[in-house]
N, C-alpha and C positions, 0 to 999 in steps of 0.2 A: 478620593479616590482612586484607586491603583489601576492600571491595565494589567489582566496576567497574561502572560506569554508562556505557554507549556512547549516546552522542548524535550527529547529524548531524555532518559536519565543515564543512559551509559553507553560505551561500545562506540564503534565509527561513527555512527550517527550522531551521537553527543557532540563528538569530537569535531566532525566536520561541521555543525552547525554552529559551534563555536566560533569557529575558524571564518566561516561565513558573517556571521554579524562581526566578529574583532576586523576583519577587513574594511567595514563600511563604518567603522569608528564605535560600535557598540560591543562593550566587553561582557561576557557573559562568562561567570565563574563559579564553581562550586565552593562553597565557604565552609563546608565540613567534612567528615571523612567520606568514603566511599559507601558506606552505612546508611550515611546520613542523606537528605533530600533538600539540604539550605543549599540556596544560591543568592546570587548578586548580580546587578547590572549597574554598569558604568555607561556614562555616555549620553545617556539623554533621561529626562526627569520623568516621574508617574510609571514605570515598567516593575512589575513584579514578576520574577522569573519563577515557573512553577516545573520541576522536574517529574514526568512521569514517562509511562515505557510509550514506546509509539505505536502500539494497539489500544492504549489507553486514550490518547488525544483525540481521535475521532468522536469519541462519544461525550467527552467534556466539553468539545466545542458544542457539537449537536446540542446539549443541555445550557449551553449558555455557563457554564461555570469557569471556563476560560476565554480570552475574547480574540487573543491569537494561537495559533499552534502550527508547529514543524512535524510533518509527517509523511509518510507515503502516498502519494496520489492514491494508489492503489488499495490502502487502507481505508480512507475515506471512501470511495468508490465501494469497497466491500461491505463495510459496515454500517453505512447509511444509506439506507432507503431514500430516494430523491435528493438525494446529498445537495446538490444545487440550492435548494430552499431552505438548507441548514446553515451551510458554508459557504464562503466564496473564498476562490485563488486569489492570493495577492502577488504572489511570484512564484516562479519555479527556480529552486536554486542551484540547479546545475549539477548535482552529485546524488549518491545512491540510485542511481539508473538500475533499472531492472527489467526486464520483458516477462509479461505473464502468458507463459505457452501453452500449450496442448502437446503432449509428446505420446507417441505410442512404440512398442517392439522395433526396432531396427529389423527386425527378421520379418515384417509387416511388409512385404517388398511392394505389395498394390495398394499400398496405405499412405498416401504423401499429403493428402487435402482435406478437409471437411466433408467433401461430399463422397471421398472415399470411405472417410469414417461412419457417414451417415448409412452408406452401402454394407460396410462390413457388421456395424450394429445391427441392422436387420436380419442380417444372417446369422450372428451369433447368437441372437434370441430365439430363431427359429429353431438352431441347432442345441443350445444348451436350454432351453425353456425360463431363463431369465435374462434379465437387461445386463449389456456390456456396462463393466464398472469404471467409473474415471474417479481416481483418488485427488482429493484436493481440499484446501481450506478456504478457497475462495469460491465460494458457492453461489453468490449472488450473481458475480460477475461471468462465472463460467453459465450459469444458466442462462444469462441473458443473451451472452455470445452466440450459443448453440442453437436458442430459438430462434435468433435472428437470421441464422445460416440455416435455418429446418433441418436440425438434427435434432430426434427427438427420442428415439430407441435406445436409453442409456441410463444410468441411475448412478448418482454422484456417492462416493464415500469418502465420511470425513478422514484427513491425515492431517493433523498439527505439526508433523515432523516426518523427517527421513522418509518424503513421500516417493522420490525415486527408488525406491527399495520395496515397493509395494507389488509393482508387476512381479518381480523375481521371487517375493513371499507368496505370489498368487493371492493377493486379497484384492487386486485389481487389474485390470487390461490394458489400461492406459492410465495416465497423469495430466494433472493441470497445475503448474507451479509457475514460479517465479526464478529466473535465472538471468546472471549477467553475463556469462561466458558460454553457458554449455557444456562446459565439463565435467561437472558432475551428471548430467544426462547420458553423454557419452558413455562415461566410466560406468555406468548401469544398462549400456545396450539400447538406449532410448534415442529416438530422434524427433525432433520437432515438427510439428505439420506446417506444411508451405503454407505462406500468406503473410497478411498482416499480424502483430501479436495479438491478445486477446486485448492486453493494455501495456503501454511504453510508460511504466511508473519512474519517478523520480522524487525525492525531498521536495517539498513546496509550504510556503508559507500562506497558511489559510486565515481567514479571519471569520469568526463566528457573528450567524446571522439573529441570533437567540440570546445573546450575553446584554448587559446593560451597555447602551452605548449615550451615557449621560454626555451631557456640555464637555465635563472634565474628561473623560474618558476620550471623546472625539478627538479635543485637544491634544491630548498624550499620544494618541494615534498620529496625529497630522505631524507633530512634531517627529515620531517613529519614523514614518515613511518618508520623510523630507531627509532625515539623517540616514539613511538606507538608500536615498534616492530611489524610491518605487514610487509611481504613480497609480491611486488606487483611493 
């Protein structure tokens, strides 16, 4: 039996993940071309490396098809309902930092908080006959956050890319998206609502609660965590 470890298959997140494990004595490497998804692990026995997109890793963890996975904490919370029943956090990895925020047009000078957004949303519906639109791909996280803060008079519109441009293109009145510096928001004349972000995300090593954790895989996990100096 081998323990399957899912990591991002490309880009900066893959590179940072490889660096993080390498700094702890576990070498992760691709063994084929960029078009292949073959990979290898050195430094600890019984681990099979599986290269996946960051967005696929929460699903594979929840299904128990991989034992461990590295992905953004935002993706786990967005894609998995009752996520804590399906996965557990083993280690925050200290990279891939980004905040999930709600932003509105900079010209809305009287809208600076969620309370302000609630008020303007009610006025917007009364004036226009439809709910204020918030463009996002984080439907679960944003819906839960707005409910918890008493904001109800809105609708979410799906945006899987170039979300910041939806206000300019008049397909939404506000947006909710991940940002690390806020520069793209400012470039599109948007401002972040005051208060704590909806979620402060970073790359995290997760453990599946649904995978096969027989004796061999528990032993492999223990050896890996000892090598990584993780208590879990």
